[in-house]
N, C-alpha and C positions, 0 to 999 in steps of 0.2 A: 288642953283642945277641947274644942267641943263640936261635936258631930251635930249637923243640921240638914234636915232634908229639902232636896231641890228638884225639880221638875225641869227636865232638859226639853226646850221646845225647839231648837234644831241644834244642830252641830256642823262644823266644816273640819277641814284639816288643820286650819290654824287658831278654832274658838268656836264656840258656843253661846247659845244665849238660854237662860234658864230662868224658871219660874220661882218664887221665894215668897215664904210669909212674912221676912224681914227684909230692912235695907241693906244692900251692902254698899260700902264707901269707894268713892271713886278712887281708881290708883292703889288701891290696897290689894295686897297679895294673899292668896287663898291656896291650899291644896287643896284636890277636888280629886276623889273617889270616883271615878268610871267604872259602870257594871257594861261591857259591851259583848254583849253575847254570851259566851261561857268563858269571857278572858274580865278580869278587874286589872283596873291598871289607879296611878295617881299622878296626875298632873298638873303642877302650878300654874295658876291662872292670875292675871291683873283684870279688875275689873274697869271697863274701857265707858261703860254707860250704864246709868240704872234710873229705872222712874217707875211712879206708879201706873199700873196696868188695869186695877180693878179696884172698887170698893164697893163691898157688899153687905152692909148692916156693918157690923162691927170687923170684917175683918179687911184685910188691905193685902193685897196681893201685888209684888214688885218683880218686874222682869228687867235683868241685866244682861249685857254683853260680856262675855269673857275671852280676854286674849290669851291663849296659849303662851306660856313663854319656857323658853328652850327645854322642850319637852327631850327627855333622852331617846334614842335613836328607835329602840325597842317599843316604847309609848306611843312613841309620832307613827311607827309602823301599823300599829293595833288599831290606832285611831283612823288612819287612812283607811286599812283594811274594811274596817266596822261600817266608815264614812260611803264609801265607795259599793260596800254589799249592801245598803241599805236605799243607794241611787237605783242600782239593778233592779232591785225588790220593787219599788215604785214603777220603776218603768214600765216591768212586767205587766205591774197590775193596772198603768194607765194603756196599756198596746191593747186594741179592741181590733178582732176579728171580725172580717166580712164577707159571707159567701156570697161570691160575684155569679153563682149559677141562677138565671133565672128559671123559675116555676110558673107556668101558668097553669 
């Protein structure tokens, strides 16, 4: 088993988009160890799509879509909680307060 780093670019309840320095074969299955805040879980995923996203001199970056495959309930719950918490934090950051009291 070889461990390779991957950067998560997006995550949902059913999958994620990752960025790697190596290609992932379509329809291949992989185990992904995810650090979700203070929790760590392992989830099986299928490579749904993969493409070159950037070429910078000698460095090629790949972006791949991963579909989670039948995660155990405790893993699915941890992923749902993490994704929902991130969405709440993002919504709070996007909230703008406006002082409607006019001052002359």
